[in-house]
Structure formats: structure tokens, C-alpha cells
N, C-alpha and C positions, 0 to 999 in steps of 0.2 A: 245671439239675441233673437228671441222668438218674436215673430211678426205675423200679422195677418196677410192674406193675399193682396190686400190693397196697399200694403207697405206701411200700414199704421199699427202701432202697438195698442192693445187694450190697456185700460187704466191701471189694472193690477200689474201688468208688465212694466209700465212706466215707474211705478213705485219700487218694484224690484230692481229695475235698472238704476234708479236714483240711489237706492241703498247700496248697491254694488259699487257704483262710482264714488259715493261718499266714503265708504269703508276703505277703498283703495287709496283715495286721497289722504284720509286721516292717517293711515299706516305709513305712507310715504313721508308725511310731515313729521310723524313721530320718529321715524328712522333718521331723517336729516336733522331733526331737532337735537340729536345727540351732539352734533357739531357745535351748535350754539351753547350747549351745556358745558362741553369741554373747553371751548375757547371763550367762555363767558367774560373773563376779565379783559381780553383784547377787544371784544365787541363793545363792551361798555365804554372803554377808552375812546373808541371811534365815535360812538353815538354822543358822548358828552363833549367832544372837541369844540362844537360851536359855542358852548357855554363855559367850559372849564377844561384846562389841560391837566389831566390826572397824573401825567408823568412829572410835571412840575410840582404837583401837590405832594408828591412823595418826599420832596426835599424842603418844601415851604409850608409850614404849618398854617392851617386855616385858609389856604389858597382857594379851596373849593367849598368854603363855608356857605356859599349860596345854595348848594345842593345838599339835601339830607334824606336819609331813609328813616321812615317812621315805623315803630313797632318791632316786636320780637320776630315776627314772621315776615317782615318787610324784605330782608335780604333774600330769603328763600323764594318768596313770590316774585321778586324781581328776576332772579335767575331762571325761574320757570317761564316767565314772560319772554325773556330774551331767547330762550331755547325754542319756544313755540314759533315766534316770528322768524327766527333764523331758519327753522324748518319750512315755514311757508315760502320763504324766498328761494331757498336752495331746491325745494321740491317743486318749484313752479312748472318745470316741463311736464311733470307727471300729472299734477292736478289740473293744469290747463288742458292737457290731452283728455282727461276724464270729463272735464266740462264740455269740451268740444264733442266728445263721443256721445254725450247725453243730449246735447242741443241738436246735433245734426240729425236729420230725419231718417232714423232706422239704419243709418250708415250702410247704404247699398254700395256696391263696388265703385260706382261713380264718385261717391263721397269719400270712400276709404282711401283712394289714391292721393287725396289731398291732405290726409292726416299728418304725414311726415312734414309736408311743406308748412302746414299750420304751426306745428310745434317749433320748426326751425325758425319761424318768424315771430311767433308769440313770445318765446322766451327772451330774445334780445329786446323786444319792445317793452316787456315787463321790467327788465333790468335797466333799460334806458329811462323809463319813468321813475324808477326808484333812485337812480343816480341823479336825475334832475332834482328830485325832492331833497336829496341830501346836499346838493350843491346850493340850493336856495335856502337851506335851513338856517345858516348863520344870519342871512338877511331877515328872515322871518322872526328869528329870536330877537335880533336887534330892534326891529320895529315894535314888537310886542312889549319888550322890556322897557322901551323908550317911554312908555306911558306911565312908568313908575315915578311918583313924585321924588324930587331930589332929597327931600327930608326923610324918606323912608328907604328901607332895605327890602328887596324882594327875595324872600326865602322860598326856594322851589323844592317841593317834594319830588324826589327823584322818580317815583313811580308815575306821578302825573306828567313829568317831563318825558319819560320814556313812552308813555301812552301817546303823547302829542307827536313825538318824533316818528314812532312806528305807524301811527294813523296817517301822517303826511306821506310817508314812504309807500304804504300800501295803497292809498288813494291814487297817487300818481302812477304807480305800477299797474294797477288794474285799469285805470282810465286809458292808459296807452294801448290797451288791448282792443279798443274800439275799431280801428281800421283793420286789424287782423281778422276780427270776427266778420266784419262787413264783406271783406274780400273773400274770406273762406266760404261764407254763405252764398256769395255770388257764384263762385267756382263750383259749389255743390248744387247749383240750380235752384236755390231757395229764394234768392233776391236778385232782381235785375238791376242794372245800373240806373235805369230811370226810376225804379222804386226807391233806390237809395237817395238820389239827388232831388227828386220832385219835391219832397217836403223840406227843402234846405233851410227855409226860414225857421220852421219849428225845430229843426235839428240844431241850428246855431243857438236858438233860444234855450233848448234843452241842455246843450253843452254848457252854456253860461250859467244856467240855473244849477246844474250839477256841480260846477266848480264853486259857486257861491255857497252851496249847501254843505258839501262834504269836505272841502278844504278846512282844516281846523284852525284857520287864521281868519282874521277879519280885514286884513289889508288887501286892497285891490291889486297890488303888484303881484302877490303870490297867486291870487285867483287868476289873474291875467296870464301868468306864466304857465298855468295849466290849460286855460281855455283856448289861448291862441294856437298852441301846437295841436290840440284836439280838433279845432276847426279846420286847420290845414290838413290834418290826417283824414278828416271826414271827406273833404273834397277830393283829396288824392285817391282815397279808396273808391269813391264814386267814379272818378276818371278811369281807374284800372278796371272797374266793373264794366263800364261802357265799352272799353276796348275788348274785354273778354267776350261781351255779348256780340260785338261785331265779328270777332273771330269765330264764335260758335255759329252765327248766322251764315257766314260765308261757307263753312263746312257743310251746312245743310243744303245750300244752293248747289254746291259742287256735287 
């Protein structure tokens, strides 16, 4: 990566770096997306489980009549969407590293040594967030469909349902990266523990606002299940950063 003597990249280099990281991330998603394309049927069965058991539908006619696919291109678009999101999830270690490599200031040797540690923690946190989203999915579906009047039947367009499910999974997965980035930036010398924790009131408000804005449900339970872990992660990351600052200061004194 070309840098100036001050350690800062000129604007043009920033755009080139962004393009390089974006291309690498897109290629990794495309490669891993083939897994979603090949195992499309299995993934669809897993994603529809909160609403309909497709295995049972094979032997019981109209069991999944609540779900439908619209249009001639509907099945193809659906399979492409599943492949892309599967690629995003499976390629998360690669594009998370590309994101970290772009955000970290010029990745000097001091920051580079934390890259492996960042990926080793960022990937499990992303998976944990996605798993939590899938775990609460049946509850969210039940709450939302509970508003349907008893005299009506709620027919769900499968593409809309899939968008809802994948949106929920991606929001939870990406949100769980908050503590990883905070700790990584602290270890890289960009943020101090005090800088992380000082605006804690605004941070808690921001986390709550993020949960209310980006979670694709309107029920407070789902939003709370995202906001509460994030608040805990935020304070935990701040505590780890403070300990690291003390360790760093003690080394300077010695």
C-alpha cells in the first residue's frame, strides 16, 4: 500500500485501496456463493422452517399454501438471492478482513499483527449474531403474523419472506461486529478506552436507535434482543480497551 511519509494516504490512493478491497470481497462472495447455488434446496428448507415444513409439504398437498413464488423469473431470482447471501455469510472472514484492512490507518506493522486476531474473533461474532437472528426468527414471525385478522388468510410472497429473513440475519451478524472493531481499533492505537466509554450515553442511545431502525420487525422484543447484547458488548469492549491502555502505559514507564 503506497503511503506518504506522514503515514496518511492521498485521496486517490484511498479510492484505489477501496476498489481493490471491494473487488476482492466481491470475488470471494461469488466463489462461496456457488455453495448456496448447489445446496439451494437444503438452504430454502432451513430458512422456511419457522413458517412451513417443506419436508412435510412433499407428502401433504397445500401444506405450504401460505408461501408462494410469483412470476416466471421468480424461482431463478430466488435461487440467485440465496446464493448471494450464502456467499456473504461463508465469505465473511475474507470480506471482514478486507474491511479491517481498509479501515485500519495504513496498516503499519503495529496494526498488521492484530489482523489475524481480528479475523479470529470477527468471524465467530458474525456467526453468533446470525445464529441469534435465526433463533428468534420463529418468535418474530409468530408476533408479526399474529396481527392478521382471524377472518383473513395471510399469503406470503416467498421473495418478500426471504428478504425479511436474510435482512434480519445480516443485521444481527454485522451488528455483532461492534465490539470487535472497537477492540481492534484500540489495539491498533486509534481509539483509547476513555474515548470509547466517555460518550456511553450517546452510544447506548445510538445502539437503541440502530436496533429500532434496521431490525425489520416492529416488535420491541426482537429489537431488545439485539440492543441488549450490543450494549453489553460495548461496555465489555471499553473495559478491554482500558486494560490494554494500562498495559501499554506500564510498558512505557518501564
